[in-house]
N, C-alpha and C positions, 0 to 999 in steps of 0.2 A: 057662824064661825067667822073669825076675823079675816080680813083680806090677806091673801098670800103675800109673803115678803118678796118672793120672786115667782114669776109666772112665764112659762114658755108656751107660745100659742102657734099651732100649725107649723111646727118646725120640720122642714124638709131639707135634706142635704144630699146633693149629688156630686159624685166624683166622675166626671165624664159621663159615660153611659150607665154607671152604677149608682143606684139609689140606696144610700146607707140609712137614711131616715125618711119616713114618709108621714107627714101631717101629724107630728107628735106634740101632744100637750103635756105639760108638767107644772105642778104647783108645789112650792115648798114654803112652810110657815116658820116664823121665828119661834125658837124654843121647841123644835121637833126634830126627830131624825127620820128622814125619808130614805128608804133603801131603794136602789135600782138594781133589779136582777134580770137575768136572761142568759141564754146560751151564748157561746162565742159567736160573734157575727150578728148579734141581735141589735146592735147599735148603741150599747151602753156608753162606750168610750167616746164615740162620735158625739153623742148627745151632751156629755159633760164638757167636751172640748168646744162645742158651740157655746155653752153657757159661760165658759171661762175665757172666751175670746181667742182661743187657739184657731178655731175655724169660724168662718162667717156663714150663716145659714143661706141656702139657696132661696128658700122661701120661709116666711114665718117671722114672728116678733118675740122679743124678750121684754118683760116689764119688771121693774124694781120699784116696790112701793106704789104700784099702779102707774108709774111713769115709764113710757117706752124708752128703752136704751139700746144702743148699738155699740159693739166693741170691735175695734179694728185689730186688736191684739190682746195678749194676756195682760199686759200692763194696764190697759184700759179697764179690764174687769177688776183687777186689784184695786185700782183707784176708786172704783164704784163700790168696793167692799166684798168682792167675790174672789176667793182664792182656792187652790187645790193642793192636796198632798197626794202625789202619785205613788204608785207601787214601788217605783225605783227610788223614791225619797229625794233624789238629786242632792245627796250629801257628798262632800269632799272627804273621803275617808282618812286622808293624811293630816287633816286639820282637826283641832280640838272643837268641842261643842260650841264654844262662844264664837270662834271664827266661822263656823258653819251658820250659826244663828244670824250673823251680820254680813255674810258673804255678799259682796256687791253693794252693801249699805253700811260700810264700816264707820264706827264712831271715831272722831278725831279730836285732838286738842292742840293748842298752840303752845310751844315752848320756845321762848326767845325768838318769836316770829316764825318758827319752823313748824309746819303741820306734821304731827305724828299720830299714829294710831293710839287711841285711848283703850288699851287692852284691859286696864283695871275696870273701867266702866262697862265695857262689853261683857266681862266676866260677871260682874255684879248684876247687870241687867238680865243676863242669861239665867243666872241662879234665881233671880226674882220671878221671872216669867214662868219658869219651870215649876216653881213652888206655888206661886199665887194662882196661876191660871190652870195648872195641870196637877198640882199636888205631887210633883215628882222632885226628888232630890238625888242628884247623881253623886256617886261616891267620890269622884274626882273630875274637875273640869280641866285638868291638865292632860288627860289621856286622849290619844287620837280616837277619832270617832269610830274607826274600824274595830276598836277593841271593846266597844259597847255592845250590849245585848241587842237583839232585834227590837224589843219593846222600848229600850232606851233610845235607840236610833229613831224610832217612830216618834217618841216624845220630842226629840230635838227638832224634827221636821215640822211637827205640829206647832211647837213653840215659835218657830220662825214665822209661821203663817199668822198666828194669833197675836204676835207682837204689835202688828199694825192695829191701832186703836179703832180704825174704821171697819174692821172685818165684820161682816154680817152673815155671810154664807160661806161655809167651808165644805168643799167636796173632798171625800176621802176614797181613794181608789184601792180596793183590796188591802185595807190596813192590817189584816191579820194573816195575810198569806205568808207561809213559811215560818210562822211563829208557833212555839209550843203552847200547851194548855195554859200555863201560868202567865206567859207573856200575852197570850190572847186575852185572858181575863183582865189584865192590867190595861190593855189597849181599849177594850170595851168600856172599862171604867172611865177612861179619858174621854171617850165619846159621850158618855152620859153626863160627864162634868161640863163639856162644851154646850150640850143641850140645855143644862140647868142655867148656864150663863146667858141664855137667850139667843144663841146662834141657831141658824138653820143649818143643820148638818145633813149633807147628802152623801149617803154611803153606798158604794158599789161593792158587792160581795158575792162570791159563789157559795158562801156558807150560809145556808138558810137557818142553821142553829144560831149563828151570830146575829143574823138579821132579826130573828124573833126575840133575841135577847135584848136588843137596844132600840129597834126601829118602832116608830108609831104607825107608819104606813109603808106599804110596799108598792112600788111602781114596776110593773112587769113589761119587759120588752121582748118582742118576738118578730124576727125577720124585718127589723127596721121600724116596727110599729108598736105603739102602746096598746097592749091587749087587756089591761086591767089595772086597777089600783084598789088595794084592800087594806083594811085596818088589821094590824096584827092581833089586836084584842078580840077580833071577830072572825079570824081566819085561822088557817093551819098550814103547816109546811106542805101537806098533801095538796091542798087547794092551789097554793102558789106554784108548786111543781107542775100541777096539771096545766096551769096557764103558760108556764115556760115551755112545755113540750107540746102544747096545743091539743090536749086530750079532748076537750069539748069540740074543737074544730074538726079533729079527726073523726070523732063519733058522728058528727053531723054529716 
């Protein structure tokens, strides 16, 4: 098997006297979907926040393409090609999709020596990225983002992340939460599309049905530790659920 695109080795994270992660290893490969599952408090969110530079590990190392890396903040991780779309999406509901796409990184132009927002280019780039990278066409780019459906809002948030040409690893935190069946199906299709484009997609989800629909492997967290990694093609929801609740551990 090829070398992992990103590898986390011996990751431990303590908050005072509380150990949120204990000696966790994780590997993610280009062109695959790796799901991270586990009960609340299992350490899923803490693990991805270490990967994306939000937290710094108390112990352990992160490797990208075999090279050791260290992130002081989320911006460092983005510069290295690692970004995340969190459950909240972090969209400004009163702005249109293009304004959200370029929020904080607005495109500008010079007119008679005056710097102005290049709204036309931001709109065309938003339309292009949504269509070329995600296969999504919005009915209108003039509408406020809060008027879009849940799946469309998810697409705008993903488009903002994949617009950066250096993106190589995308973490998605509960992308189908609160979506209906049709919107969920569209979002899972987007995830498959990102995988086909060669990204390493790390998916956090409570829905094992969604996990087995799109993931190649499943990394199971329990009480701050990794208790197993299984191939979806060789496993079942029952086996993964047993790892999540510690069925074998309790039996022993």
